[in-house]
PQR file with spaces between the fields and no chain letter, atoms N, CA, C, O and H, PARSE charges and radii, in Angstrom:
ATOM       1  N    MET     1     -18.871  -55.986   13.675 -0.4000 1.5000
ATOM       2  CA   MET     1     -20.272  -55.996   14.025 -0.0000 2.0000
ATOM       3  C    MET     1     -20.937  -57.230   13.388  0.5500 1.7000
ATOM       4  O    MET     1     -20.736  -57.514   12.207 -0.5500 1.4000
ATOM       5  N    ALA     2     -21.726  -57.948   14.184 -0.4000 1.5000
ATOM       6  CA   ALA     2     -22.418  -59.133   13.691 -0.0000 2.0000
ATOM       7  C    ALA     2     -23.545  -58.736   12.741  0.5500 1.7000
ATOM       8  O    ALA     2     -24.215  -57.722   12.938 -0.5500 1.4000
ATOM       9  H    ALA     2     -21.889  -57.717   15.143  0.4000 1.0000
ATOM      10  N    GLN     3     -23.737  -59.544   11.719 -0.4000 1.5000
ATOM      11  CA   GLN     3     -24.827  -59.284   10.786 -0.0000 2.0000
ATOM      12  C    GLN     3     -26.160  -59.636   11.430  0.5500 1.7000
ATOM      13  O    GLN     3     -26.261  -60.577   12.217 -0.5500 1.4000
ATOM      14  H    GLN     3     -23.193  -60.367   11.558  0.4000 1.0000
ATOM      15  N    LYS     4     -27.166  -58.869   11.082 -0.4000 1.5000
ATOM      16  CA   LYS     4     -28.517  -59.151   11.577 -0.0000 2.0000
ATOM      17  C    LYS     4     -29.339  -59.715   10.434  0.5500 1.7000
ATOM      18  O    LYS     4     -29.099  -59.411    9.266 -0.5500 1.4000
ATOM      19  H    LYS     4     -27.083  -58.104   10.442  0.4000 1.0000
ATOM      20  N    PHE     5     -30.308  -60.538   10.789 -0.4000 1.5000
ATOM      21  CA   PHE     5     -31.181  -61.091    9.772 -0.0000 2.0000
ATOM      22  C    PHE     5     -32.582  -61.259   10.343  0.5500 1.7000
ATOM      23  O    PHE     5     -32.772  -61.270   11.559 -0.5500 1.4000
ATOM      24  H    PHE     5     -30.503  -60.785   11.738  0.4000 1.0000
ATOM      25  N    VAL     6     -33.541  -61.388    9.468 -0.4000 1.5000
ATOM      26  CA   VAL     6     -34.933  -61.573    9.859 -0.0000 2.0000
ATOM      27  C    VAL     6     -35.432  -62.843    9.198  0.5500 1.7000
ATOM      28  O    VAL     6     -35.171  -63.085    8.020 -0.5500 1.4000
ATOM      29  H    VAL     6     -33.386  -61.378    8.480  0.4000 1.0000
ATOM      30  N    VAL     7     -36.150  -63.651    9.959 -0.4000 1.5000
ATOM      31  CA   VAL     7     -36.782  -64.859    9.430 -0.0000 2.0000
ATOM      32  C    VAL     7     -38.279  -64.649    9.532  0.5500 1.7000
ATOM      33  O    VAL     7     -38.790  -64.345   10.610 -0.5500 1.4000
ATOM      34  H    VAL     7     -36.362  -63.454   10.916  0.4000 1.0000
ATOM      35  N    LEU     8     -38.983  -64.804    8.432 -0.4000 1.5000
ATOM      36  CA   LEU     8     -40.435  -64.654    8.414 -0.0000 2.0000
ATOM      37  C    LEU     8     -41.054  -66.023    8.167  0.5500 1.7000
ATOM      38  O    LEU     8     -40.802  -66.658    7.143 -0.5500 1.4000
ATOM      39  H    LEU     8     -38.568  -65.050    7.556  0.4000 1.0000
ATOM      40  N    LEU     9     -41.869  -66.466    9.122 -0.4000 1.5000
ATOM      41  CA   LEU     9     -42.547  -67.755    8.992 -0.0000 2.0000
ATOM      42  C    LEU     9     -44.029  -67.501    8.754  0.5500 1.7000
ATOM      43  O    LEU     9     -44.678  -66.822    9.549 -0.5500 1.4000
ATOM      44  H    LEU     9     -42.074  -65.950    9.954  0.4000 1.0000
ATOM      45  N    GLN    10     -44.554  -68.028    7.689 -0.4000 1.5000
ATOM      46  CA   GLN    10     -45.986  -67.907    7.396 -0.0000 2.0000
ATOM      47  C    GLN    10     -46.712  -68.945    8.249  0.5500 1.7000
ATOM      48  O    GLN    10     -46.372  -70.128    8.224 -0.5500 1.4000
ATOM      49  H    GLN    10     -44.026  -68.580    7.043  0.4000 1.0000
ATOM      50  N    ASP    11     -47.694  -68.501    8.990 -0.4000 1.5000
ATOM      51  CA   ASP    11     -48.405  -69.364    9.927 -0.0000 2.0000
ATOM      52  C    ASP    11     -49.675  -69.932    9.299  0.5500 1.7000
ATOM      53  O    ASP    11     -50.392  -69.233    8.583 -0.5500 1.4000
ATOM      54  H    ASP    11     -47.970  -67.540    9.011  0.4000 1.0000
ATOM      55  N    ALA    12     -49.940  -71.196    9.572 -0.4000 1.5000
ATOM      56  CA   ALA    12     -51.211  -71.824    9.192 -0.0000 2.0000
ATOM      57  C    ALA    12     -52.035  -71.884   10.478  0.5500 1.7000
ATOM      58  O    ALA    12     -51.932  -72.840   11.247 -0.5500 1.4000
ATOM      59  H    ALA    12     -49.357  -71.764   10.154  0.4000 1.0000
ATOM      60  N    HIS    13     -52.838  -70.871   10.699 -0.4000 1.5000
ATOM      61  CA   HIS    13     -53.608  -70.749   11.945 -0.0000 2.0000
ATOM      62  C    HIS    13     -54.506  -71.954   12.171  0.5500 1.7000
ATOM      63  O    HIS    13     -55.060  -72.524   11.231 -0.5500 1.4000
ATOM      64  H    HIS    13     -52.921  -70.094   10.074  0.4000 1.0000
ATOM      65  N    ALA    14     -54.636  -72.326   13.428 -0.4000 1.5000
ATOM      66  CA   ALA    14     -55.539  -73.383   13.889 -0.0000 2.0000
ATOM      67  C    ALA    14     -55.194  -74.760   13.328  0.5500 1.7000
ATOM      68  O    ALA    14     -56.050  -75.644   13.294 -0.5500 1.4000
ATOM      69  H    ALA    14     -54.186  -71.862   14.191  0.4000 1.0000
ATOM      70  N    ILE    15     -53.956  -74.952   12.891 -0.4000 1.5000
ATOM      71  CA   ILE    15     -53.505  -76.275   12.461 -0.0000 2.0000
ATOM      72  C    ILE    15     -52.390  -76.695   13.417  0.5500 1.7000
ATOM      73  O    ILE    15     -51.251  -76.249   13.280 -0.5500 1.4000
ATOM      74  H    ILE    15     -53.260  -74.234   12.919  0.4000 1.0000
ATOM      75  N    PRO    16     -52.722  -77.556   14.388 -0.5600 1.5000
ATOM      76  CA   PRO    16     -51.766  -77.914   15.440  0.2800 2.0000
ATOM      77  C    PRO    16     -50.409  -78.391   14.925  0.5500 1.7000
ATOM      78  O    PRO    16     -49.379  -78.028   15.492 -0.5500 1.4000
ATOM      79  N    ALA    17     -50.386  -79.195   13.865 -0.4000 1.5000
ATOM      80  CA   ALA    17     -49.106  -79.687   13.344 -0.0000 2.0000
ATOM      81  C    ALA    17     -48.246  -78.538   12.838  0.5500 1.7000
ATOM      82  O    ALA    17     -47.028  -78.552   13.013 -0.5500 1.4000
ATOM      83  H    ALA    17     -51.223  -79.490   13.404  0.4000 1.0000
ATOM      84  N    ALA    18     -48.862  -77.556   12.220 -0.4000 1.5000
ATOM      85  CA   ALA    18     -48.112  -76.382   11.751 -0.0000 2.0000
ATOM      86  C    ALA    18     -47.572  -75.593   12.932  0.5500 1.7000
ATOM      87  O    ALA    18     -46.441  -75.109   12.891 -0.5500 1.4000
ATOM      88  H    ALA    18     -49.851  -77.545   12.078  0.4000 1.0000
ATOM      89  N    GLN    19     -48.362  -75.462   13.972 -0.4000 1.5000
ATOM      90  CA   GLN    19     -47.920  -74.728   15.158 -0.0000 2.0000
ATOM      91  C    GLN    19     -46.719  -75.425   15.809  0.5500 1.7000
ATOM      92  O    GLN    19     -45.768  -74.769   16.232 -0.5500 1.4000
ATOM      93  H    GLN    19     -49.281  -75.855   14.005  0.4000 1.0000
ATOM      94  N    ARG    20     -46.771  -76.747   15.885 -0.4000 1.5000
ATOM      95  CA   ARG    20     -45.649  -77.488   16.473 -0.0000 2.0000
ATOM      96  C    ARG    20     -44.396  -77.357   15.606  0.5500 1.7000
ATOM      97  O    ARG    20     -43.285  -77.269   16.130 -0.5500 1.4000
ATOM      98  H    ARG    20     -47.544  -77.281   15.541  0.4000 1.0000
ATOM      99  N    SER    21     -44.568  -77.345   14.293 -0.4000 1.5000
ATOM     100  CA   SER    21     -43.422  -77.177   13.393 -0.0000 2.0000
ATOM     101  C    SER    21     -42.788  -75.808   13.577  0.5500 1.7000
ATOM     102  O    SER    21     -41.564  -75.679   13.569 -0.5500 1.4000
ATOM     103  H    SER    21     -45.470  -77.417   13.868  0.4000 1.0000
ATOM     104  N    ILE    22     -43.614  -74.794   13.741 -0.4000 1.5000
ATOM     105  CA   ILE    22     -43.101  -73.444   13.971 -0.0000 2.0000
ATOM     106  C    ILE    22     -42.344  -73.390   15.290  0.5500 1.7000
ATOM     107  O    ILE    22     -41.289  -72.762   15.380 -0.5500 1.4000
ATOM     108  H    ILE    22     -44.608  -74.899   13.747  0.4000 1.0000
ATOM     109  N    GLU    23     -42.881  -74.048   16.310 -0.4000 1.5000
ATOM     110  CA   GLU    23     -42.190  -74.101   17.601 -0.0000 2.0000
ATOM     111  C    GLU    23     -40.792  -74.707   17.442  0.5500 1.7000
ATOM     112  O    GLU    23     -39.817  -74.193   17.992 -0.5500 1.4000
ATOM     113  H    GLU    23     -43.738  -74.558   16.237  0.4000 1.0000
ATOM     114  N    LYS    24     -40.707  -75.805   16.685 -0.4000 1.5000
ATOM     115  CA   LYS    24     -39.419  -76.464   16.474 -0.0000 2.0000
ATOM     116  C    LYS    24     -38.465  -75.573   15.676  0.5500 1.7000
ATOM     117  O    LYS    24     -37.266  -75.543   15.952 -0.5500 1.4000
ATOM     118  H    LYS    24     -41.499  -76.223   16.238  0.4000 1.0000
ATOM     119  N    LEU    25     -38.993  -74.855   14.698 -0.4000 1.5000
ATOM     120  CA   LEU    25     -38.150  -73.936   13.924 -0.0000 2.0000
ATOM     121  C    LEU    25     -37.588  -72.827   14.801  0.5500 1.7000
ATOM     122  O    LEU    25     -36.411  -72.483   14.696 -0.5500 1.4000
ATOM     123  H    LEU    25     -39.967  -74.879   14.475  0.4000 1.0000
ATOM     124  N    ILE    26     -38.427  -72.270   15.662 -0.4000 1.5000
ATOM     125  CA   ILE    26     -37.968  -71.212   16.561 -0.0000 2.0000
ATOM     126  C    ILE    26     -36.883  -71.750   17.492  0.5500 1.7000
ATOM     127  O    ILE    26     -35.862  -71.094   17.698 -0.5500 1.4000
ATOM     128  H    ILE    26     -39.384  -72.549   15.747  0.4000 1.0000
ATOM     129  N    GLU    27     -37.098  -72.933   18.052 -0.4000 1.5000
ATOM     130  CA   GLU    27     -36.087  -73.536   18.920 -0.0000 2.0000
ATOM     131  C    GLU    27     -34.776  -73.749   18.161  0.5500 1.7000
ATOM     132  O    GLU    27     -33.698  -73.514   18.706 -0.5500 1.4000
ATOM     133  H    GLU    27     -37.927  -73.466   17.885  0.4000 1.0000
ATOM     134  N    TYR    28     -34.868  -74.193   16.905 -0.4000 1.5000
ATOM     135  CA   TYR    28     -33.681  -74.403   16.085 -0.0000 2.0000
ATOM     136  C    TYR    28     -32.912  -73.095   15.900  0.5500 1.7000
ATOM     137  O    TYR    28     -31.695  -73.058   16.079 -0.5500 1.4000
ATOM     138  H    TYR    28     -35.744  -74.384   16.463  0.4000 1.0000
ATOM     139  N    PHE    29     -33.624  -72.020   15.541 -0.4000 1.5000
ATOM     140  CA   PHE    29     -32.968  -70.730   15.335 -0.0000 2.0000
ATOM     141  C    PHE    29     -32.362  -70.197   16.634  0.5500 1.7000
ATOM     142  O    PHE    29     -31.325  -69.535   16.616 -0.5500 1.4000
ATOM     143  H    PHE    29     -34.613  -72.051   15.396  0.4000 1.0000
ATOM     144  N    GLN    30     -33.008  -70.487   17.746 -0.4000 1.5000
ATOM     145  CA   GLN    30     -32.454  -70.061   19.034 -0.0000 2.0000
ATOM     146  C    GLN    30     -31.153  -70.797   19.338  0.5500 1.7000
ATOM     147  O    GLN    30     -30.168  -70.184   19.749 -0.5500 1.4000
ATOM     148  H    GLN    30     -33.851  -71.025   17.761  0.4000 1.0000
ATOM     149  N    LEU    31     -31.155  -72.102   19.137 -0.4000 1.5000
ATOM     150  CA   LEU    31     -29.969  -72.907   19.443 -0.0000 2.0000
ATOM     151  C    LEU    31     -28.842  -72.705   18.430  0.5500 1.7000
ATOM     152  O    LEU    31     -27.684  -72.533   18.810 -0.5500 1.4000
ATOM     153  H    LEU    31     -31.955  -72.600   18.803  0.4000 1.0000
ATOM     154  N    LYS    32     -29.184  -72.725   17.149 -0.4000 1.5000
ATOM     155  CA   LYS    32     -28.177  -72.656   16.085 -0.0000 2.0000
ATOM     156  C    LYS    32     -27.617  -71.250   15.896  0.5500 1.7000
ATOM     157  O    LYS    32     -26.418  -71.089   15.672 -0.5500 1.4000
ATOM     158  H    LYS    32     -30.125  -72.864   16.841  0.4000 1.0000
ATOM     159  N    TYR    33     -28.481  -70.220   15.983 -0.4000 1.5000
ATOM     160  CA   TYR    33     -28.058  -68.862   15.661 -0.0000 2.0000
ATOM     161  C    TYR    33     -28.175  -67.882   16.824  0.5500 1.7000
ATOM     162  O    TYR    33     -27.875  -66.699   16.665 -0.5500 1.4000
ATOM     163  H    TYR    33     -29.455  -70.350   16.164  0.4000 1.0000
ATOM     164  N    GLY    34     -28.604  -68.354   17.978 -0.4000 1.5000
ATOM     165  CA   GLY    34     -28.691  -67.479   19.141 -0.0000 2.0000
ATOM     166  C    GLY    34     -29.807  -66.448   19.074  0.5500 1.7000
ATOM     167  O    GLY    34     -29.715  -65.391   19.698 -0.5500 1.4000
ATOM     168  H    GLY    34     -28.848  -69.315   18.106  0.4000 1.0000
ATOM     169  N    VAL    35     -30.858  -66.746   18.324 -0.4000 1.5000
ATOM     170  CA   VAL    35     -31.991  -65.817   18.210 -0.0000 2.0000
ATOM     171  C    VAL    35     -32.601  -65.607   19.586  0.5500 1.7000
ATOM     172  O    VAL    35     -32.895  -66.569   20.296 -0.5500 1.4000
ATOM     173  H    VAL    35     -30.933  -67.604   17.817  0.4000 1.0000
ATOM     174  N    LYS    36     -32.790  -64.346   19.958 -0.4000 1.5000
ATOM     175  CA   LYS    36     -33.333  -64.018   21.272 -0.0000 2.0000
ATOM     176  C    LYS    36     -34.685  -63.319   21.187  0.5500 1.7000
ATOM     177  O    LYS    36     -35.423  -63.279   22.172 -0.5500 1.4000
ATOM     178  H    LYS    36     -32.552  -63.565   19.381  0.4000 1.0000
ATOM     179  N    THR    37     -35.015  -62.770   20.029 -0.4000 1.5000
ATOM     180  CA   THR    37     -36.255  -62.013   19.880 -0.0000 2.0000
ATOM     181  C    THR    37     -37.166  -62.699   18.869  0.5500 1.7000
ATOM     182  O    THR    37     -36.748  -63.027   17.759 -0.5500 1.4000
ATOM     183  H    THR    37     -34.415  -62.803   19.229  0.4000 1.0000
ATOM     184  N    VAL    38     -38.411  -62.907   19.270 -0.4000 1.5000
ATOM     185  CA   VAL    38     -39.418  -63.486   18.389 -0.0000 2.0000
ATOM     186  C    VAL    38     -40.624  -62.566   18.420  0.5500 1.7000
ATOM     187  O    VAL    38     -41.139  -62.253   19.494 -0.5500 1.4000
ATOM     188  H    VAL    38     -38.751  -62.641   20.172  0.4000 1.0000
ATOM     189  N    ALA    39     -41.074  -62.133   17.261 -0.4000 1.5000
ATOM     190  CA   ALA    39     -42.259  -61.276   17.165 -0.0000 2.0000
ATOM     191  C    ALA    39     -43.418  -62.100   16.620  0.5500 1.7000
ATOM     192  O    ALA    39     -43.232  -62.987   15.787 -0.5500 1.4000
ATOM     193  H    ALA    39     -40.656  -62.388   16.390  0.4000 1.0000
ATOM     194  N    LEU    40     -44.609  -61.792   17.103 -0.4000 1.5000
ATOM     195  CA   LEU    40     -45.795  -62.538   16.697 -0.0000 2.0000
ATOM     196  C    LEU    40     -46.746  -61.649   15.911  0.5500 1.7000
ATOM     197  O    LEU    40     -46.982  -60.497   16.275 -0.5500 1.4000
ATOM     198  H    LEU    40     -44.760  -61.072   17.780  0.4000 1.0000
ATOM     199  N    GLU    41     -47.280  -62.185   14.852 -0.4000 1.5000
ATOM     200  CA   GLU    41     -48.305  -61.489   14.088 -0.0000 2.0000
ATOM     201  C    GLU    41     -49.566  -61.400   14.931  0.5500 1.7000
ATOM     202  O    GLU    41     -49.966  -62.369   15.576 -0.5500 1.4000
ATOM     203  H    GLU    41     -47.089  -63.121   14.556  0.4000 1.0000
ATOM     204  N    GLY    42     -50.175  -60.252   14.919 -0.4000 1.5000
ATOM     205  CA   GLY    42     -51.446  -60.089   15.611 -0.0000 2.0000
ATOM     206  C    GLY    42     -51.321  -59.893   17.111  0.5500 1.7000
ATOM     207  O    GLY    42     -52.327  -59.726   17.800 -0.5500 1.4000
ATOM     208  H    GLY    42     -49.850  -59.465   14.395  0.4000 1.0000
ATOM     209  N    ALA    43     -50.115  -59.909   17.618 -0.4000 1.5000
ATOM     210  CA   ALA    43     -49.922  -59.698   19.046 -0.0000 2.0000
ATOM     211  C    ALA    43     -49.635  -58.223   19.294  0.5500 1.7000
ATOM     212  O    ALA    43     -49.093  -57.528   18.434 -0.5500 1.4000
ATOM     213  H    ALA    43     -49.297  -60.044   17.058  0.4000 1.0000
ATOM     214  N    GLU    44     -49.997  -57.769   20.454 -0.4000 1.5000
ATOM     215  CA   GLU    44     -49.731  -56.377   20.810 -0.0000 2.0000
ATOM     216  C    GLU    44     -48.891  -56.366   22.071  0.5500 1.7000
ATOM     217  O    GLU    44     -49.264  -56.972   23.075 -0.5500 1.4000
ATOM     218  H    GLU    44     -50.436  -58.334   21.153  0.4000 1.0000
ATOM     219  N    GLY    45     -47.771  -55.687   22.025 -0.4000 1.5000
ATOM     220  CA   GLY    45     -46.908  -55.598   23.196 -0.0000 2.0000
ATOM     221  C    GLY    45     -46.119  -56.868   23.414  0.5500 1.7000
ATOM     222  O    GLY    45     -46.126  -57.774   22.581 -0.5500 1.4000
ATOM     223  H    GLY    45     -47.468  -55.194   21.210  0.4000 1.0000
ATOM     224  N    LYS    46     -45.441  -56.923   24.541 -0.4000 1.5000
ATOM     225  CA   LYS    46     -44.629  -58.087   24.878 -0.0000 2.0000
ATOM     226  C    LYS    46     -45.514  -59.216   25.388  0.5500 1.7000
ATOM     227  O    LYS    46     -46.517  -58.987   26.063 -0.5500 1.4000
ATOM     228  H    LYS    46     -45.435  -56.187   25.218  0.4000 1.0000
ATOM     229  N    LEU    47     -45.123  -60.429   25.052 -0.4000 1.5000
ATOM     230  CA   LEU    47     -45.814  -61.610   25.552 -0.0000 2.0000
ATOM     231  C    LEU    47     -45.323  -61.865   26.972  0.5500 1.7000
ATOM     232  O    LEU    47     -44.121  -62.001   27.201 -0.5500 1.4000
ATOM     233  H    LEU    47     -44.308  -60.616   24.503  0.4000 1.0000
ATOM     234  N    ASP    48     -46.237  -61.930   27.912 -0.4000 1.5000
ATOM     235  CA   ASP    48     -45.878  -62.188   29.304 -0.0000 2.0000
ATOM     236  C    ASP    48     -45.908  -63.694   29.539  0.5500 1.7000
ATOM     237  O    ASP    48     -46.988  -64.284   29.573 -0.5500 1.4000
ATOM     238  H    ASP    48     -47.213  -61.820   27.726  0.4000 1.0000
ATOM     239  N    PRO    49     -44.755  -64.326   29.702 -0.5600 1.5000
ATOM     240  CA   PRO    49     -44.712  -65.773   29.860  0.2800 2.0000
ATOM     241  C    PRO    49     -45.083  -66.267   31.253  0.5500 1.7000
ATOM     242  O    PRO    49     -45.002  -67.466   31.518 -0.5500 1.4000
ATOM     243  N    THR    50     -45.485  -65.374   32.142 -0.4000 1.5000
ATOM     244  CA   THR    50     -45.806  -65.768   33.514 -0.0000 2.0000
ATOM     245  C    THR    50     -46.850  -66.879   33.540  0.5500 1.7000
ATOM     246  O    THR    50     -46.713  -67.845   34.291 -0.5500 1.4000
ATOM     247  H    THR    50     -45.551  -64.399   31.927  0.4000 1.0000
ATOM     248  N    LEU    51     -47.889  -66.746   32.725 -0.4000 1.5000
ATOM     249  CA   LEU    51     -48.955  -67.751   32.685 -0.0000 2.0000
ATOM     250  C    LEU    51     -48.398  -69.128   32.339  0.5500 1.7000
ATOM     251  O    LEU    51     -48.857  -70.139   32.871 -0.5500 1.4000
ATOM     252  H    LEU    51     -48.001  -65.961   32.115  0.4000 1.0000
ATOM     253  N    PHE    52     -47.417  -69.169   31.454 -0.4000 1.5000
ATOM     254  CA   PHE    52     -46.857  -70.440   31.031 -0.0000 2.0000
ATOM     255  C    PHE    52     -45.931  -71.046   32.083  0.5500 1.7000
ATOM     256  O    PHE    52     -45.705  -72.256   32.097 -0.5500 1.4000
ATOM     257  H    PHE    52     -47.045  -68.348   31.021  0.4000 1.0000
ATOM     258  N    ARG    53     -45.403  -70.208   32.954 -0.4000 1.5000
ATOM     259  CA   ARG    53     -44.401  -70.666   33.927 -0.0000 2.0000
ATOM     260  C    ARG    53     -44.943  -70.864   35.338  0.5500 1.7000
ATOM     261  O    ARG    53     -44.296  -71.522   36.152 -0.5500 1.4000
ATOM     262  H    ARG    53     -45.586  -69.225   32.943  0.4000 1.0000
ATOM     263  N    MET    54     -46.109  -70.314   35.644 -0.4000 1.5000
ATOM     264  CA   MET    54     -46.556  -70.287   37.034 -0.0000 2.0000
ATOM     265  C    MET    54     -47.123  -71.615   37.532  0.5500 1.7000
ATOM     266  O    MET    54     -47.116  -71.855   38.740 -0.5500 1.4000
ATOM     267  H    MET    54     -46.635  -69.780   34.982  0.4000 1.0000
ATOM     268  N    PHE    55     -47.612  -72.479   36.655 -0.4000 1.5000
ATOM     269  CA   PHE    55     -48.174  -73.748   37.088 -0.0000 2.0000
ATOM     270  C    PHE    55     -47.032  -74.702   37.415  0.5500 1.7000
ATOM     271  O    PHE    55     -46.154  -74.902   36.575 -0.5500 1.4000
ATOM     272  H    PHE    55     -47.618  -72.284   35.675  0.4000 1.0000
ATOM     273  N    PRO    56     -47.012  -75.293   38.596 -0.5600 1.5000
ATOM     274  CA   PRO    56     -45.856  -76.089   39.033  0.2800 2.0000
ATOM     275  C    PRO    56     -45.648  -77.407   38.281  0.5500 1.7000
ATOM     276  O    PRO    56     -44.516  -77.882   38.192 -0.5500 1.4000
ATOM     277  N    ASP    57     -46.702  -78.000   37.745 -0.4000 1.5000
ATOM     278  CA   ASP    57     -46.574  -79.286   37.058 -0.0000 2.0000
ATOM     279  C    ASP    57     -46.440  -79.030   35.558  0.5500 1.7000
ATOM     280  O    ASP    57     -47.433  -78.776   34.876 -0.5500 1.4000
ATOM     281  H    ASP    57     -47.622  -77.614   37.818  0.4000 1.0000
ATOM     282  N    LYS    58     -45.219  -79.096   35.052 -0.4000 1.5000
ATOM     283  CA   LYS    58     -44.948  -78.762   33.652 -0.0000 2.0000
ATOM     284  C    LYS    58     -45.719  -79.665   32.691  0.5500 1.7000
ATOM     285  O    LYS    58     -46.234  -79.184   31.681 -0.5500 1.4000
ATOM     286  H    LYS    58     -44.412  -79.302   35.605  0.4000 1.0000
ATOM     287  N    GLU    59     -45.809  -80.946   32.980 -0.4000 1.5000
ATOM     288  CA   GLU    59     -46.503  -81.881   32.082 -0.0000 2.0000
ATOM     289  C    GLU    59     -47.985  -81.533   31.966  0.5500 1.7000
ATOM     290  O    GLU    59     -48.533  -81.512   30.864 -0.5500 1.4000
ATOM     291  H    GLU    59     -45.391  -81.337   33.800  0.4000 1.0000
ATOM     292  N    LYS    60     -48.633  -81.259   33.097 -0.4000 1.5000
ATOM     293  CA   LYS    60     -50.050  -80.886   33.059 -0.0000 2.0000
ATOM     294  C    LYS    60     -50.249  -79.568   32.333  0.5500 1.7000
ATOM     295  O    LYS    60     -51.203  -79.408   31.572 -0.5500 1.4000
ATOM     296  H    LYS    60     -48.187  -81.275   33.992  0.4000 1.0000
ATOM     297  N    SER    61     -49.356  -78.636   32.566 -0.4000 1.5000
ATOM     298  CA   SER    61     -49.425  -77.337   31.903 -0.0000 2.0000
ATOM     299  C    SER    61     -49.323  -77.515   30.383  0.5500 1.7000
ATOM     300  O    SER    61     -50.091  -76.915   29.631 -0.5500 1.4000
ATOM     301  H    SER    61     -48.581  -78.767   33.184  0.4000 1.0000
ATOM     302  N    GLU    62     -48.379  -78.335   29.941 -0.4000 1.5000
ATOM     303  CA   GLU    62     -48.215  -78.587   28.503 -0.0000 2.0000
ATOM     304  C    GLU    62     -49.458  -79.251   27.916  0.5500 1.7000
ATOM     305  O    GLU    62     -49.848  -78.944   26.789 -0.5500 1.4000
ATOM     306  H    GLU    62     -47.755  -78.823   30.551  0.4000 1.0000
ATOM     307  N    ASN    63     -50.080  -80.154   28.665 -0.4000 1.5000
ATOM     308  CA   ASN    63     -51.291  -80.820   28.188 -0.0000 2.0000
ATOM     309  C    ASN    63     -52.444  -79.833   28.019  0.5500 1.7000
ATOM     310  O    ASN    63     -53.180  -79.894   27.034 -0.5500 1.4000
ATOM     311  H    ASN    63     -49.764  -80.403   29.580  0.4000 1.0000
ATOM     312  N    VAL    64     -52.597  -78.923   28.983 -0.4000 1.5000
ATOM     313  CA   VAL    64     -53.666  -77.921   28.913 -0.0000 2.0000
ATOM     314  C    VAL    64     -53.457  -77.019   27.703  0.5500 1.7000
ATOM     315  O    VAL    64     -54.391  -76.775   26.939 -0.5500 1.4000
ATOM     316  H    VAL    64     -51.999  -78.873   29.783  0.4000 1.0000
ATOM     317  N    PHE    65     -52.231  -76.522   27.527 -0.4000 1.5000
ATOM     318  CA   PHE    65     -51.967  -75.639   26.398 -0.0000 2.0000
ATOM     319  C    PHE    65     -52.059  -76.388   25.072  0.5500 1.7000
ATOM     320  O    PHE    65     -52.416  -75.792   24.055 -0.5500 1.4000
ATOM     321  H    PHE    65     -51.473  -76.720   28.148  0.4000 1.0000
ATOM     322  N    ALA    66     -51.744  -77.680   25.064 -0.4000 1.5000
ATOM     323  CA   ALA    66     -51.893  -78.477   23.849 -0.0000 2.0000
ATOM     324  C    ALA    66     -53.370  -78.561   23.441  0.5500 1.7000
ATOM     325  O    ALA    66     -53.694  -78.567   22.253 -0.5500 1.4000
ATOM     326  H    ALA    66     -51.454  -78.164   25.890  0.4000 1.0000
ATOM     327  N    GLU    67     -54.253  -78.626   24.433 -0.4000 1.5000
ATOM     328  CA   GLU    67     -55.685  -78.651   24.125 -0.0000 2.0000
ATOM     329  C    GLU    67     -56.127  -77.334   23.502  0.5500 1.7000
ATOM     330  O    GLU    67     -56.897  -77.330   22.541 -0.5500 1.4000
ATOM     331  H    GLU    67     -53.990  -78.622   25.398  0.4000 1.0000
ATOM     332  N    TYR    68     -55.651  -76.218   24.039 -0.4000 1.5000
ATOM     333  CA   TYR    68     -55.963  -74.898   23.469 -0.0000 2.0000
ATOM     334  C    TYR    68     -55.408  -74.801   22.038  0.5500 1.7000
ATOM     335  O    TYR    68     -56.064  -74.271   21.141 -0.5500 1.4000
ATOM     336  H    TYR    68     -55.026  -76.221   24.820  0.4000 1.0000
ATOM     337  N    LEU    69     -54.200  -75.319   21.847 -0.4000 1.5000
ATOM     338  CA   LEU    69     -53.581  -75.301   20.538 -0.0000 2.0000
ATOM     339  C    LEU    69     -54.404  -76.134   19.555  0.5500 1.7000
ATOM     340  O    LEU    69     -54.656  -75.707   18.428 -0.5500 1.4000
ATOM     341  H    LEU    69     -53.667  -75.749   22.576  0.4000 1.0000
ATOM     342  N    GLY    70     -54.820  -77.324   19.988 -0.4000 1.5000
ATOM     343  CA   GLY    70     -55.617  -78.206   19.131 -0.0000 2.0000
ATOM     344  C    GLY    70     -56.959  -77.621   18.751  0.5500 1.7000
ATOM     345  O    GLY    70     -57.500  -77.928   17.689 -0.5500 1.4000
ATOM     346  H    GLY    70     -54.616  -77.672   20.903  0.4000 1.0000
ATOM     347  N    ALA    71     -57.502  -76.771   19.627 -0.4000 1.5000
ATOM     348  CA   ALA    71     -58.796  -76.140   19.353 -0.0000 2.0000
ATOM     349  C    ALA    71     -58.638  -74.864   18.520  0.5500 1.7000
ATOM     350  O    ALA    71     -59.628  -74.222   18.172 -0.5500 1.4000
ATOM     351  H    ALA    71     -57.063  -76.523   20.491  0.4000 1.0000
ATOM     352  N    GLY    72     -57.406  -74.505   18.206 -0.4000 1.5000
ATOM     353  CA   GLY    72     -57.165  -73.297   17.432 -0.0000 2.0000
ATOM     354  C    GLY    72     -57.302  -72.014   18.218  0.5500 1.7000
ATOM     355  O    GLY    72     -57.432  -70.937   17.636 -0.5500 1.4000
ATOM     356  H    GLY    72     -56.602  -75.027   18.489  0.4000 1.0000
ATOM     357  N    GLU    73     -57.273  -72.116   19.541 -0.4000 1.5000
ATOM     358  CA   GLU    73     -57.425  -70.938   20.396 -0.0000 2.0000
ATOM     359  C    GLU    73     -56.096  -70.351   20.841  0.5500 1.7000
ATOM     360  O    GLU    73     -56.049  -69.306   21.490 -0.5500 1.4000
ATOM     361  H    GLU    73     -57.167  -72.991   20.014  0.4000 1.0000
ATOM     362  N    LEU    74     -55.020  -71.034   20.486 -0.4000 1.5000
ATOM     363  CA   LEU    74     -53.685  -70.590   20.873 -0.0000 2.0000
ATOM     364  C    LEU    74     -52.751  -70.889   19.716  0.5500 1.7000
ATOM     365  O    LEU    74     -52.804  -71.970   19.129 -0.5500 1.4000
ATOM     366  H    LEU    74     -55.058  -71.883   19.959  0.4000 1.0000
ATOM     367  N    SER    75     -51.909  -69.946   19.394 -0.4000 1.5000
ATOM     368  CA   SER    75     -50.942  -70.208   18.315 -0.0000 2.0000
ATOM     369  C    SER    75     -49.537  -69.984   18.808  0.5500 1.7000
ATOM     370  O    SER    75     -48.582  -70.153   18.049 -0.5500 1.4000
ATOM     371  H    SER    75     -51.866  -69.068   19.871  0.4000 1.0000
């Protein structure tokens, strides 16, 4: 049986550079250790990624969400 582990990342809310660092850490854990589940503080229920995937132009979508992130409205 594979060992399970938990990684707890302390978030610096409304600081875009911290949010980007957390994103990179999550990607690293996914690639290096096969992490499939990520839980968010303050979130309720499952995160529905439909909103992030439904806009056809990925670059424009990333720019819009980057603005929300920079304003501290998205973490």
